[in-house]
C-alpha positions as CSV (number, residue, x, y, z in Angstrom):
1,M,-34.1,7.9,21.4
2,R,-32.1,9.6,24.1
3,R,-28.9,8.8,26.0
4,H,-29.2,8.2,29.8
5,R,-25.9,9.8,30.4
6,K,-24.5,13.3,30.0
7,A,-20.9,12.9,28.8
8,K,-20.6,12.1,25.1
9,I,-18.7,9.5,23.0
10,V,-16.6,10.2,19.9
11,A,-15.9,7.2,17.7
12,T,-13.4,7.1,14.9
13,L,-14.4,5.4,11.7
14,G,-12.0,3.3,9.7
15,P,-11.6,-0.1,8.1
16,S,-13.4,-1.8,11.0
17,S,-16.4,0.6,10.8
18,S,-17.2,1.5,7.2
19,D,-20.5,-0.1,6.5
20,T,-24.0,1.0,7.3
21,D,-24.8,-1.8,9.8
22,T,-21.6,-1.1,11.8
23,I,-22.1,2.7,11.9
24,R,-25.7,2.2,12.9
25,A,-24.7,-0.2,15.6
26,L,-22.0,2.1,16.9
27,F,-24.6,4.9,17.1
28,M,-27.1,2.7,18.8
29,A,-24.4,1.6,21.2
30,G,-23.7,5.2,22.2
31,A,-21.5,7.0,19.7
32,D,-22.7,10.7,19.5
33,V,-20.0,12.0,17.1
34,F,-18.1,10.3,14.4
35,R,-14.5,11.2,13.7
36,L,-13.1,11.1,10.2
37,N,-9.3,10.8,10.5
38,F,-7.6,12.5,7.5
39,S,-4.3,11.0,8.5
40,H,-5.6,7.8,6.9
41,G,-7.8,7.0,4.0
42,T,-8.8,8.6,0.7
43,H,-11.3,11.4,0.1
44,E,-13.6,8.8,-1.5
45,E,-13.5,6.6,1.6
46,H,-14.3,9.6,3.9
47,Q,-17.1,10.6,1.6
48,W,-18.5,7.1,1.7
49,R,-18.4,7.1,5.6
50,Y,-19.9,10.5,5.8
51,E,-22.8,9.6,3.6
52,L,-23.4,6.4,5.7
53,I,-23.5,8.6,8.8
54,R,-26.2,10.9,7.3
55,Q,-28.1,7.8,6.2
56,V,-28.2,6.6,9.9
57,E,-29.2,10.1,10.9
58,L,-32.2,9.9,8.7
59,E,-33.1,6.5,9.9
60,T,-32.9,7.4,13.6
61,H,-34.2,10.9,13.4
62,R,-31.4,12.1,15.6
63,P,-28.7,14.7,14.8
64,I,-25.2,13.1,14.6
65,G,-22.0,15.2,14.8
66,T,-19.1,14.7,12.4
67,L,-15.5,15.6,13.2
68,A,-12.9,16.0,10.4
69,D,-9.5,15.6,12.0
70,L,-6.7,17.1,9.9
71,Q,-3.3,15.4,9.9
72,G,-1.2,18.5,10.5
73,P,2.5,18.7,9.7
74,K,4.2,15.3,10.2
75,L,8.0,15.5,10.6
76,R,9.6,12.2,9.5
77,V,13.0,10.8,8.6
78,G,13.6,9.4,5.1
79,R,14.2,5.8,4.1
80,F,16.9,3.3,4.8
81,A,18.6,0.7,2.6
82,N,17.2,-2.2,4.4
83,G,14.1,-0.5,5.7
84,H,15.7,0.2,9.1
85,V,18.9,0.7,11.0
86,M,20.0,-0.1,14.6
87,L,21.3,2.9,16.5
88,K,23.4,2.4,19.7
89,A,23.7,4.7,22.6
90,G,26.8,6.9,22.3
91,Q,27.2,6.6,18.6
92,K,27.2,9.7,16.3
93,F,24.4,10.1,13.8
94,R,23.9,12.8,11.2
95,L,20.6,14.2,9.9
96,D,20.5,16.3,6.8
97,L,18.5,17.4,3.8
98,D,20.2,15.0,1.3
99,P,17.5,12.8,-0.1
100,K,19.9,9.8,-0.4
101,I,18.9,6.5,1.3
102,G,20.1,6.5,4.9
103,D,22.4,4.1,6.7
104,E,23.7,3.5,10.2
105,N,25.6,6.8,10.1
106,R,23.1,9.3,8.7
107,A,19.5,9.8,7.6
108,S,17.6,12.2,5.4
109,L,15.4,14.6,7.4
110,P,13.6,16.7,4.7
111,H,12.4,19.5,7.0
112,P,14.6,22.6,6.9
113,E,12.4,24.2,9.6
114,I,13.8,21.6,12.0
115,F,17.4,22.7,11.4
116,A,16.4,26.3,11.6
117,A,15.0,25.7,15.1
118,T,17.7,23.5,16.6
119,N,20.7,24.5,18.6
120,E,23.5,22.6,20.4
121,G,21.9,20.5,23.1
122,T,18.5,20.3,21.4
123,K,16.9,16.8,21.9
124,L,15.2,15.0,19.0
125,L,12.7,12.2,19.8
126,L,12.2,9.6,17.1
127,D,9.5,7.0,16.7
128,D,7.2,8.4,19.4
129,G,10.0,8.9,21.8
130,R,11.5,5.4,21.6
131,L,14.9,6.9,20.5
132,T,16.6,10.1,21.6
133,L,19.2,12.1,19.8
134,E,21.0,15.1,21.1
135,V,22.4,17.8,18.7
136,Q,26.1,18.4,19.0
137,S,26.4,20.9,16.1
138,C,24.1,22.1,13.4
139,G,23.7,24.3,10.4
140,K,20.9,25.3,8.0
141,D,20.8,21.9,6.3
142,F,22.2,19.4,8.8
143,A,22.5,18.4,12.5
144,E,25.3,16.2,13.9
145,T,23.9,14.3,16.9
146,I,24.8,11.7,19.4
147,V,22.5,8.9,20.2
148,R,21.3,9.0,23.9
149,V,18.7,6.3,23.7
150,G,19.2,3.8,20.9
151,G,17.1,1.2,19.2
152,K,15.6,0.3,15.8
153,L,14.9,3.2,13.5
154,S,12.7,2.4,10.5
155,D,11.6,4.2,7.3
156,H,9.6,7.4,7.8
157,K,9.4,7.4,11.6
158,G,8.3,10.6,13.2
159,V,10.5,13.2,14.8
160,N,9.5,15.4,17.8
161,L,11.4,18.3,19.2
162,P,10.2,18.8,22.8
163,G,10.1,22.4,24.0
164,V,10.9,23.8,20.5
165,L,8.5,26.2,18.8
166,L,8.8,25.2,15.1
167,P,8.4,27.9,12.5
168,I,5.7,26.1,10.5
169,S,2.0,26.5,9.9
170,A,-0.4,24.0,11.5
171,L,-2.0,23.6,8.0
172,T,0.0,21.9,5.3
173,A,-0.9,21.9,1.6
174,K,-2.5,18.5,2.2
175,D,-4.5,19.9,5.2
176,Q,-5.8,22.7,3.1
177,K,-7.0,20.3,0.5
178,D,-8.5,18.1,3.1
179,L,-10.1,21.1,4.8
180,Q,-11.9,22.2,1.7
181,F,-13.1,18.7,1.0
182,A,-14.4,18.3,4.6
183,L,-16.2,21.7,4.4
184,D,-17.7,20.7,1.0
185,L,-18.9,17.4,2.6
186,G,-20.6,19.4,5.4
187,C,-18.5,18.2,8.4
188,D,-19.6,19.9,11.6
189,W,-16.3,20.2,13.4
190,I,-12.8,20.7,12.0
191,A,-10.0,19.5,14.3
192,L,-6.6,21.2,13.9
193,S,-3.5,19.2,14.7
194,F,-0.1,20.5,15.8
195,V,-1.5,23.8,17.1
196,Q,1.3,25.9,18.7
197,R,0.1,29.5,18.8
198,P,-3.0,31.6,18.4
199,E,-2.0,32.5,14.8
200,D,-2.6,28.8,13.9
201,V,-6.2,29.1,15.0
202,A,-6.7,32.4,13.3
203,E,-5.4,31.1,10.0
204,A,-7.8,28.1,10.2
205,R,-10.8,30.3,11.1
206,R,-10.1,32.5,8.1
207,L,-10.2,29.5,5.8
208,I,-13.2,27.9,7.4
209,A,-15.2,31.2,7.4
210,G,-17.9,29.9,9.7
211,R,-18.8,26.8,7.7
212,A,-17.8,24.5,10.6
213,A,-16.8,24.8,14.3
214,V,-13.1,24.8,15.1
215,L,-11.6,22.3,17.5
216,I,-8.0,22.5,18.5
217,K,-5.9,19.5,19.5
218,L,-3.5,20.2,22.3
219,E,-0.5,18.0,21.7
220,K,2.5,20.3,21.8
221,P,4.1,21.8,25.0
222,A,4.3,25.2,23.2
223,A,0.5,25.2,23.0
224,I,0.2,24.7,26.8
225,D,2.3,27.8,27.3
226,R,-0.5,29.8,25.7
227,L,-3.4,27.6,26.8
228,E,-5.9,30.3,27.8
229,E,-5.4,32.3,24.6
230,L,-5.9,29.2,22.5
231,V,-9.0,28.0,24.3
232,D,-10.6,31.5,23.9
233,L,-10.0,31.3,20.2
234,A,-11.3,27.8,19.7
235,D,-14.9,26.4,19.7
236,A,-13.8,23.2,21.4
237,V,-10.6,21.5,22.6
238,M,-9.1,18.0,22.5
239,V,-6.6,16.7,25.0
240,A,-4.4,14.7,22.7
241,R,-2.6,12.7,25.4
242,G,-0.7,10.4,23.1
243,D,1.2,13.2,21.4
244,L,1.5,15.2,24.6
245,G,3.1,12.1,26.2
246,V,5.8,12.0,23.6
247,E,7.2,15.4,24.3
248,M,6.4,15.6,28.0
249,S,7.1,13.3,30.9
250,P,4.3,10.8,31.4
251,E,3.7,11.9,35.0
252,D,2.9,15.4,33.7
253,V,0.1,14.4,31.3
254,P,-2.6,13.6,33.9
255,I,-2.0,17.0,35.6
256,L,-2.2,18.7,32.2
257,Q,-5.4,16.9,31.4
258,K,-7.0,18.2,34.6
259,R,-5.7,21.7,33.9
260,I,-7.0,21.8,30.3
261,V,-10.4,20.5,31.3
262,S,-10.6,23.0,34.0
263,V,-9.8,25.9,31.7
264,C,-12.3,24.7,29.1
265,R,-15.0,24.4,31.8
266,E,-14.3,27.9,33.0
267,R,-14.6,29.3,29.4
268,G,-17.6,27.2,28.6
269,K,-15.8,25.4,25.7
270,P,-16.5,21.7,25.0
271,V,-13.5,19.5,25.8
272,I,-12.7,15.9,24.6
273,V,-10.2,13.6,26.4
274,A,-8.6,11.3,23.8
275,T,-6.0,8.7,23.0
276,Q,-5.4,5.2,24.4
277,M,-8.6,5.2,26.5
278,L,-9.6,1.6,25.8
279,E,-6.6,0.6,23.7
280,S,-6.5,-3.1,24.8
281,M,-10.0,-3.4,23.2
282,I,-8.3,-3.1,19.8
283,S,-7.7,-6.8,20.2
284,A,-9.6,-7.9,23.3
285,P,-13.3,-7.9,24.1
286,Q,-12.8,-6.4,27.5
287,P,-10.7,-3.4,28.7
288,T,-8.1,-3.5,31.5
289,R,-9.2,-2.2,34.9
290,A,-6.7,0.6,34.5
291,E,-8.4,1.7,31.2
292,A,-11.8,1.7,32.8
293,S,-10.4,3.9,35.6
294,D,-8.9,6.2,33.0
295,V,-12.2,6.8,31.3
296,A,-13.9,7.3,34.6
297,T,-11.3,9.9,35.7
298,A,-12.0,11.9,32.6
299,I,-15.7,11.9,33.4
300,Y,-15.1,12.9,37.1
301,D,-12.9,15.7,35.7
302,G,-15.9,17.1,33.9
303,A,-15.0,16.4,30.3
304,D,-17.7,16.8,27.7
305,A,-16.6,13.8,25.7
306,V,-14.2,10.9,25.6
307,M,-12.9,9.5,22.3
308,L,-12.1,6.1,20.8
309,S,-9.5,6.0,18.0
310,A,-8.1,2.7,16.8
311,E,-10.5,0.8,19.0
312,T,-13.4,1.6,16.6
313,A,-11.4,2.5,13.5
314,A,-9.3,-0.7,13.2
315,G,-10.0,-2.9,16.2
316,R,-11.7,-6.2,16.3
317,Y,-14.4,-5.1,18.8
318,P,-15.6,-1.6,17.7
319,I,-19.2,-2.0,19.0
320,E,-18.1,-3.6,22.2
321,A,-15.7,-0.7,22.8
322,V,-18.4,1.9,22.5
323,T,-20.8,-0.2,24.6
324,M,-18.1,-0.4,27.3
325,M,-17.4,3.3,27.3
326,D,-21.1,4.0,27.5
327,R,-21.4,1.7,30.5
328,I,-18.4,3.3,32.3
329,I,-19.8,6.8,31.8
330,A,-23.3,5.8,32.9
331,R,-21.9,4.1,36.0
332,V,-19.8,7.1,37.0
333,E,-22.7,9.5,36.6
334,R,-24.8,7.4,38.9
335,D,-22.2,7.7,41.6
336,P,-23.4,10.3,44.3
337,A,-19.9,11.5,44.6
338,Y,-19.9,12.5,40.9
339,T,-22.6,15.1,41.4
340,R,-20.7,16.6,44.4
341,I,-17.4,16.7,42.5
342,I,-18.9,18.3,39.4
343,A,-20.7,20.9,41.5
344,A,-17.5,21.7,43.4
345,Q,-15.7,22.3,40.1
346,N,-18.4,24.7,38.7
347,P,-16.9,28.0,37.7
348,E,-18.4,31.3,38.7
349,P,-20.9,32.8,36.2
350,E,-19.6,35.6,34.1
351,T,-21.1,39.0,34.5
352,T,-23.5,38.7,31.5
353,A,-27.3,38.3,31.2
354,A,-26.7,34.9,29.5
355,D,-24.7,33.5,32.4
356,A,-27.1,34.9,35.0
357,I,-30.0,33.2,33.3
358,S,-28.0,29.9,32.8
359,A,-26.8,29.8,36.4
360,A,-30.4,30.5,37.5
361,A,-31.8,27.8,35.3
362,A,-29.5,25.2,36.8
363,Q,-30.3,26.4,40.4
364,V,-34.1,26.6,39.7
365,A,-34.1,23.2,38.1
366,H,-32.5,21.8,41.2
367,T,-34.8,23.6,43.6
368,V,-38.0,22.6,41.9
369,S,-36.7,19.1,40.9
370,A,-37.3,19.9,37.2
371,A,-37.2,17.0,34.9
372,V,-35.4,18.9,32.2
373,I,-34.0,22.3,31.2
374,V,-35.2,23.3,27.7
375,T,-33.0,25.7,25.8
376,Y,-34.0,27.6,22.6
377,T,-31.0,28.4,20.5
378,T,-30.0,29.4,17.0
379,S,-26.2,29.5,17.2
380,G,-25.9,27.1,20.2
381,S,-24.7,29.8,22.6
382,T,-27.6,29.4,25.0
383,T,-27.2,25.7,25.3
384,L,-23.4,26.0,25.7
385,R,-23.8,28.4,28.6
386,V,-26.3,26.1,30.3
387,A,-24.0,23.1,29.8
388,R,-21.2,25.1,31.4
389,E,-23.2,25.0,34.6
390,R,-23.3,21.2,34.6
391,P,-26.9,21.1,35.8
392,E,-28.4,17.9,37.4
393,A,-31.3,18.0,34.9
394,P,-30.6,17.0,31.3
395,I,-30.6,19.7,28.7
396,L,-33.1,19.6,25.8
397,C,-31.9,21.8,23.1
398,L,-34.4,23.1,20.5
399,T,-33.0,24.7,17.4
400,S,-34.2,25.5,13.9
401,A,-30.6,25.1,12.6
402,R,-29.7,21.5,11.7
403,E,-25.9,22.4,11.8
404,T,-26.3,23.7,15.4
405,A,-28.0,20.5,16.5
406,R,-25.2,18.4,15.0
407,R,-22.5,20.5,16.5
408,L,-24.1,20.3,20.0
409,A,-24.1,16.5,19.8
410,L,-20.5,16.9,21.3
411,V,-21.7,19.0,24.3
412,W,-22.2,17.6,27.8
413,G,-25.7,16.9,28.8
414,T,-27.4,17.9,25.6
415,H,-30.2,16.2,23.7
416,C,-30.9,18.2,20.5
417,V,-34.1,18.4,18.5
418,E,-34.5,20.3,15.3
419,S,-37.6,22.4,15.6
420,P,-38.9,25.6,13.9
421,D,-38.5,28.9,15.6
422,V,-41.2,30.1,17.9
423,A,-42.9,33.5,17.7
424,S,-44.3,34.1,21.2
425,F,-43.9,33.2,24.9
426,S,-46.9,30.9,24.9
427,E,-45.7,29.0,21.9
428,M,-42.3,28.7,23.4
429,V,-43.6,27.1,26.6
430,D,-46.1,24.9,24.8
431,K,-43.6,23.6,22.4
432,A,-41.0,23.0,25.1
433,C,-43.5,21.0,27.1
434,D,-44.7,19.0,24.1
435,I,-41.2,18.1,22.9
436,A,-39.9,17.3,26.4
437,R,-42.8,14.8,26.7
438,A,-42.5,13.4,23.2
439,E,-38.7,12.8,23.7
440,G,-39.4,10.9,27.0
441,M,-37.6,13.6,29.1
442,A,-40.6,14.7,31.2
443,E,-44.0,13.3,32.2
444,P,-47.3,14.9,33.2
445,G,-47.0,16.6,36.6
446,Q,-43.3,17.3,36.2
447,R,-41.8,20.7,35.9
448,V,-39.5,21.9,33.1
449,V,-37.3,25.0,33.1
450,V,-37.2,26.9,29.8
451,T,-34.5,29.4,28.7
452,A,-34.5,31.5,25.5
453,G,-33.5,34.8,24.1
454,V,-35.8,37.6,23.1
455,P,-36.2,38.6,20.3
456,F,-36.6,35.0,19.4
457,G,-34.0,33.7,16.9
458,T,-31.4,36.3,17.9
459,P,-28.0,34.6,18.5
460,G,-26.4,35.2,21.9
461,S,-29.4,36.9,23.6
462,T,-30.3,34.5,26.4
463,N,-32.5,36.6,28.7
464,V,-35.7,34.7,29.6
465,L,-36.3,32.0,32.2
466,R,-39.6,30.3,32.7
467,I,-40.9,27.4,34.8
468,A,-43.7,25.3,33.3
469,W,-45.7,22.2,34.1
470,I,-46.2,19.2,31.9
471,E,-49.9,18.8,31.8
472,D,-51.9,15.6,31.0
473,Q,-52.9,15.8,27.4
474,A,-56.5,14.7,28.2
475,S,-56.9,17.7,30.6
476,A,-54.8,20.2,28.7
């Protein structure tokens, strides 16, 4: 089976989607990659879901990507005597390291790194920005604040410090345990939360040691300040708009989304747009028109994938949500304006043989009206460079590495097939034509464009371009 669209769908698994029938239905509806959210659930639950994904993969004979999303450091206040307090604008409120139960005058904040990074005038956002405190004075174990925006503050609500670079690692002790577990499972992508600086990515890469691809979630303003460096270090990027919107003004988030997608397109790195895409479908069978427009905008921007979170993990209509996202993407990609917009956004090829061949493949496929571009790849680099060009023709990726096929399930325009390596040009062309026909991507009389690297099986050596005809089997 193949998708008749190019942008991909990431679906989060959870209580609403933890049985074989539902996961199979989500895949058939359009989910290309499944996200395991380690902010929730036990290792046993994640292993169960992972095994169900692989069962569906065997049944459908299609590579399915898995994304392990690490929680990252969560900064939270402590508990209150009645479970919550009401804070009024203008009142004073103390935060400190004392673990005692909080009240209307103070609360425990068991994060010394916050006090180390605050100064007079620092703003603290609580409960996803619903409450705002401003620091009046502080020390190594306390902060005296004044409430600027009041409201109800409950146990363990989150704390954000917009514009403050916190002296903490993106990987907590919990994350390191979750990371090892995800790697042992065989997850294809590891998503890093709370990334602030290049050192965070380097630390994760050292621990992962090539066993999975690294995806960074951009959810802190400090990360945006070093955007290009972070994108260069990552294998893929997620625009985590919900968390970005807590620490930045809402009107800035759409602009940042376009900027991040543009930088990822330029670097040839897959990019996911995430958070609140079809949020009303958590409880309703149809999205709002604004949500449909939001998904469409991400596709017009050129994102590789869009993601569903609670819609599929905990919502009442998980399959309908994936179906709706599939419909929106397919409709946008049929719009003649979509092709023009994507073409106008295409970055210039880099001065490498791989980019020269990839750009030529896209141009040749357009000129000869090729049905498909076939890429032979071991590491995935050939396919990624072709996908960077956003060709009109779909991309059929042939690889002998199952892990590569699974990782590329996230990448725009790709249809991956696991296939043994070839040993000669003639075998390369014959196999490309045979598989393109078998996968329903080309018919007799149509052309295909084939790219590969010589010597065959050498990662990152894209240097061959070939045009071939699909012949009728009876006359071949």
